[in-house]
Each structure stands twice: as structure tokens, then as C-alpha cells.
C-alpha positions as semicolon CSV with decimal commas, in nm:
position;residue;x (nm);y (nm);z (nm)
1;M;6,926;10,174;12,164
2;G;6,832;10,076;11,812
3;R;6,971;10,397;11,665
4;K;7,300;10,353;11,852
5;S;7,331;9,995;11,726
6;A;7,270;10,113;11,369
7;K;7,550;10,372;11,401
8;I;7,790;10,109;11,535
9;A;7,700;9,872;11,250
10;T;7,753;10,149;10,992
11;R;8,093;10,235;11,140
12;K;8,194;9,868;11,145
13;N;8,090;9,822;10,781
14;A;8,301;10,124;10,682
15;Q;8,600;9,985;10,875
16;D;8,554;9,644;10,710
17;R;8,549;9,802;10,363
18;L;8,864;10,000;10,438
19;R;9,039;9,687;10,572
20;S;8,936;9,495;10,261
21;Q;9,086;9,767;10,037
22;I;9,412;9,762;10,235
23;Y;9,433;9,382;10,211
24;A;9,358;9,383;9,838
25;K;9,635;9,634;9,762
26;A;9,892;9,451;9,977
27;L;9,804;9,111;9,826
28;F;9,817;9,251;9,472
29;E;10,178;9,354;9,539
30;V;10,259;9,004;9,666
31;T;10,118;8,841;9,353
32;R;10,296;9,082;9,121
33;A;10,628;9,034;9,303
34;V;10,600;8,654;9,278
35;K;10,520;8,677;8,905
36;Q;10,834;8,886;8,851
37;G;11,084;8,712;9,078
38;G;10,950;8,387;9,224
39;E;10,835;8,283;9,571
40;D;11,167;8,296;9,761
41;S;11,171;8,619;9,962
42;D;11,544;8,575;10,033
43;T;11,620;8,634;9,666
44;N;11,310;8,831;9,561
45;F;11,355;9,188;9,683
46;L;11,006;9,308;9,584
47;L;10,842;9,009;9,751
48;R;11,030;9,086;10,072
49;V;10,897;9,441;10,062
50;A;10,542;9,320;9,990
51;L;10,548;9,064;10,273
52;N;10,674;9,326;10,518
53;K;10,382;9,545;10,418
54;C;10,137;9,256;10,467
55;K;10,278;9,199;10,814
56;K;10,240;9,568;10,899
57;D;9,878;9,564;10,772
58;N;9,797;9,239;10,960
59;V;9,697;9,053;10,643
60;P;9,595;8,693;10,728
61;R;9,851;8,425;10,640
62;D;9,605;8,221;10,432
63;N;9,535;8,524;10,213
64;I;9,909;8,574;10,158
65;L;9,959;8,209;10,060
66;R;9,675;8,233;9,806
67;A;9,833;8,548;9,660
68;I;10,168;8,367;9,625
69;K;9,996;8,070;9,459
70;K;9,826;8,304;9,213
71;G;10,160;8,464;9,130
72;L;10,316;8,125;9,061
73;G;10,047;8,047;8,807
74;N;9,919;7,748;9,004
75;D;9,581;7,911;9,039
76;R;9,326;7,784;8,788
77;D;9,257;8,140;8,671
78;N;9,493;8,303;8,423
79;Y;9,556;8,658;8,544
80;Q;9,712;8,931;8,332
81;D;9,815;9,288;8,404
82;I;9,630;9,556;8,205
83;A;9,634;9,936;8,237
84;Y;9,339;10,167;8,170
85;E;9,345;10,542;8,113
86;G;9,079;10,809;8,124
87;Y;8,955;11,135;8,271
88;G;8,765;11,164;8,596
89;S;8,548;11,437;8,740
90;G;8,686;11,785;8,670
91;G;8,902;11,662;8,383
92;I;9,157;11,490;8,610
93;A;9,372;11,234;8,427
94;I;9,358;10,887;8,583
95;F;9,583;10,586;8,515
96;V;9,454;10,254;8,654
97;E;9,668;9,939;8,676
98;T;9,477;9,611;8,714
99;S;9,535;9,237;8,741
100;T;9,243;9,046;8,595
101;N;9,134;8,703;8,479
102;N;8,836;8,846;8,289
103;V;8,927;9,136;8,059
104;A;8,571;9,193;7,934
105;R;8,435;9,220;8,287
106;T;8,715;9,454;8,394
107;V;8,663;9,685;8,094
108;A;8,291;9,701;8,173
109;N;8,368;9,782;8,537
110;M;8,614;10,054;8,438
111;R;8,357;10,217;8,207
112;F;8,098;10,203;8,484
113;Y;8,321;10,356;8,751
114;F;8,445;10,633;8,524
115;S;8,090;10,713;8,409
116;R;7,947;10,706;8,761
117;N;8,203;10,967;8,869
118;N;8,145;11,204;8,576
119;G;8,445;11,072;8,384
120;Q;8,523;10,886;8,066
121;L;8,745;10,589;7,987
122;G;9,001;10,669;7,717
123;T;9,196;10,461;7,469
124;S;9,521;10,284;7,550
125;G;9,817;10,524;7,538
126;S;9,602;10,838;7,532
127;L;9,740;10,972;7,861
128;Q;10,095;10,839;7,856
129;F;10,236;11,187;7,789
130;L;10,084;11,319;8,114
131;F;10,282;11,086;8,340
132;D;10,647;11,004;8,403
133;Q;10,712;10,654;8,535
134;K;10,957;10,670;8,825
135;A;11,118;10,425;9,064
136;I;11,012;10,522;9,416
137;F;11,144;10,383;9,744
138;E;11,048;10,472;10,100
139;V;11,310;10,410;10,370
140;L;11,262;10,469;10,742
141;S;11,502;10,743;10,851
142;E;11,560;10,624;11,208
143;G;11,925;10,533;11,269
144;I;12,041;10,657;10,927
145;D;12,293;10,937;10,877
146;A;12,124;11,161;10,622
147;D;12,441;11,296;10,458
148;E;12,606;10,954;10,422
149;F;12,281;10,800;10,298
150;E;12,240;11,071;10,034
151;L;12,591;11,009;9,901
152;E;12,527;10,634;9,878
153;M;12,201;10,694;9,692
154;M;12,366;10,934;9,448
155;D;12,599;10,648;9,353
156;A;12,288;10,447;9,261
157;N;12,159;10,726;9,033
158;V;11,885;10,846;9,270
159;E;11,761;11,179;9,131
160;D;11,595;11,324;9,438
161;I;11,554;11,248;9,809
162;E;11,277;11,396;10,022
163;L;11,243;11,363;10,399
164;E;10,877;11,310;10,488
165;E;10,808;11,271;10,860
166;D;10,981;10,944;10,957
167;R;11,114;10,836;10,618
168;F;11,324;10,917;10,314
169;V;11,143;10,906;9,979
170;L;11,378;10,826;9,689
171;Y;11,304;10,909;9,325
172;A;11,492;10,758;9,030
173;E;11,440;10,680;8,662
174;K;11,256;10,351;8,612
175;E;11,564;10,210;8,438
176;D;11,760;10,264;8,762
177;F;11,520;10,064;8,981
178;G;11,762;9,770;8,990
179;A;12,060;9,990;9,078
180;V;11,878;10,147;9,374
181;Q;11,750;9,806;9,482
182;A;12,104;9,661;9,471
183;K;12,246;9,953;9,671
184;L;11,982;9,920;9,944
185;E;12,043;9,545;9,964
186;E;12,417;9,610;9,988
187;M;12,348;9,844;10,282
188;G;12,120;9,588;10,451
189;I;11,811;9,808;10,414
190;T;11,463;9,678;10,331
191;P;11,242;9,972;10,231
192;E;10,885;10,020;10,347
193;E;10,779;10,070;9,985
194;A;10,944;9,995;9,650
195;S;10,756;10,041;9,326
196;L;10,731;10,196;8,983
197;E;10,478;10,477;8,998
198;R;10,335;10,718;8,745
199;I;10,403;11,076;8,850
200;P;10,192;11,348;8,681
201;T;10,395;11,596;8,475
202;T;10,140;11,871;8,549
203;K;9,892;11,931;8,829
204;K;9,548;12,083;8,833
205;E;9,368;12,272;9,108
206;C;9,024;12,137;9,204
207;D;8,734;12,284;9,393
208;E;8,578;12,106;9,691
209;E;8,291;11,964;9,487
210;T;8,534;11,796;9,247
211;L;8,753;11,668;9,531
212;D;8,449;11,501;9,690
213;H;8,441;11,259;9,394
214;Y;8,791;11,136;9,487
215;R;8,751;11,107;9,862
216;P;8,686;10,759;10,012
217;K;8,317;10,698;10,069
218;S;8,219;10,585;10,419
């Protein structure tokens, strides 16, 4: 009985950690969207996307309100966005985007995490050439005519469209983020995801031992 209870507790702890990570990512997007476009989701496209994601992930309302408050700058802590670059296990390039109110603490944490996983934190700008920043949108494909949708997206300078399971994934230059956003709003479509992401210009094959360093720990 005791052993069974221990297994259940371990599983629950793992589920709680995963839920916490999901909440943190969703709330980070809410805060960033509010910083960029204000707290009105009717006029803030990115906030609307972020709130939809919070709803899908069952993020508590109080947590969302605190994230909005932080984005408005009403929180007593002064947060700033900082990026860190380095190499992880197996020489894999890693680009980390953070929002922090304590730069010294965050730098120390970054050094620790890189070091613990057989990596090394680099200097700012050292890995920029290994990534292209792209505007990426994910739109549910249900009820959408693929051919007509592709033509509309071409008008908004979308470079590539991929169909992945139940959704279209749109790729555009970062400068065209606003054009794609405006076109989707014009069509009455709120995407599941909308962000600027860093896409690697080259890829590297890894063995199983290296991949284990990048898999979520239970």
C-alpha cells in the first residue's frame, strides 16, 4: 500500500510540474501581449490569442489578471525582456528569451542550467547567425477552404503554408507579422498561436544520449 501511494504521489508531482510549466508559458505570453498592445483584447490581437490559449490550458482567472497587471506596469517589480544564447549538450545552439525583474539572478540561473546540462552560456549576439526570426501563425483548418485560404495568405506575404494534422502553420518574414495579422482579422480568424520565433538555419543529428538532456524530466 505504501509503495502504491508513493507511485501515485510521484506521478501527481510530475503532473503538477508540467501544469506549472504550461501555465508559466501561457501567462508569459499574456504579459508580453499587454506590454506591446494594452489590456483591451478587442483591439490587442496578440492578447486575444494569448487569452484563448489560457482558456484552452485552463489557467486560473486570478493568475491571468496578475499577468495583465504585470504587463501594464502596475506591478511593483520592473520586468524587462532579455535574451540569452549558448550551446547545450552535443553542441546544440540554444536561444532563450526571458522576462525578469532581477537580471543578475537570471544570468546566474542561465549559467547554472547550461553548465548542469553540459553546455555553456555564450555572449550576446554570438548565435544570431544560426537563427532566422519568422512570424508564425497556427490556424485550425476545420471549415476553411485550403485553396482560397492559401490565396488570401499569399496576399499578406505569407512565404509558406504547411498542413499539420488539424491546422495550417503559416510562415512569414518578421516584418510581415502585421500584414498577416491584419488579413486574419479581416477574415474573422483568431489563430491558435501567433508569435515571432527563431528558426534554426541548420540542423544537427543527435544520438539518444544527447537527446536525453533535452527531454522533460519526470
